[in-house]
C-alpha positions in Angstrom: 0.2 0.3 0.5 3.0 2.5 1.3 4.4 1.9 -2.4 1.9 1.9 -4.5 1.1 5.9 -3.1 4.6 6.7 -3.6 4.3 5.0 -6.7 1.0 7.5 -8.2 3.3 10.1 -6.4 1.3 10.5 -3.1 2.7 11.9 0.4 -0.3 10.4 2.4 -3.3 8.1 2.6 -6.1 8.0 3.1 -8.3 4.8 4.6 -12.2 4.8 4.5 -12.6 2.6 7.6 -10.8 4.9 9.6 -11.8 2.9 13.3 -11.3 -0.7 12.0 -8.4 -2.1 14.6 -7.4 -3.1 11.2 -7.0 0.1 10.1 -5.2 0.9 13.5 -2.5 -1.0 13.0 -2.2 0.6 9.2 -2.1 3.8 10.6 0.8 2.8 13.2 3.1 1.3 10.3 2.2 4.6 8.6 3.7 7.1 11.1 6.4 4.9 12.2 7.5 5.9 8.4 6.7 9.2 8.2 3.5 9.0 6.7 0.2 11.0 6.9 -2.7 9.7 7.0 -6.0 10.9 7.2 -9.1 8.5 8.1 -12.5 8.5 7.1 -14.9 8.0 9.9 -18.9 7.6 10.7 -19.1 8.9 14.1 -16.2 10.8 15.9 -16.1 8.1 19.0 -12.5 6.9 17.5 -11.5 10.9 17.2 -9.2 11.2 20.1 -7.4 7.2 20.1 -7.0 8.1 15.9 -5.2 11.6 16.5 -3.1 9.7 19.2 -2.6 6.9 16.6 -1.0 10.0 14.2 -3.5 10.4 12.4 -2.8 13.7 10.4 -6.9 14.7 9.7 -9.9 12.7 10.3 -12.9 13.2 8.0 -17.0 12.0 9.3 -18.6 10.9 6.3 -22.1 11.4 8.7 -21.5 14.9 8.5 -23.6 17.2 6.3 -20.3 19.1 4.7 -18.6 15.7 3.9 -17.5 16.5 0.4 -16.2 19.8 1.5 -14.0 18.6 4.4 -12.5 15.9 2.5 -11.4 17.8 -0.5 -9.7 20.2 2.1 -8.2 17.3 3.4 -7.4 15.5 0.1 -6.1 18.8 -0.7 -3.9 19.8 2.5 -2.1 16.5 2.4 -1.5 16.0 -1.6 -3.1 12.9 -1.6 -3.3 11.1 -4.7 -4.1 7.7 -3.5 -7.1 6.8 -1.6 -7.2 2.6 -0.3 -10.7 0.7 1.3 -9.6 -1.6 4.2 -12.4 -4.2 4.0 -11.7 -5.2 7.3 
């Protein structure tokens, strides 16, 4: 995943299941590799934990302005690659 993102010129990775256990593991690996992570969540209940793990940005897909938040997070992080974790 990290190599794929770098190959397309992405400086960060966005995962669409930000609160899953697998995603939390990936976040820790990315943090250790110095790769910024953006997490998409359906509730804000895990935000503190995700921030502590090193997530750069959290976007809640249930917010009324999700599209704007999503676009802003992608622009700030220069994300060119989105991975969907089916965990």
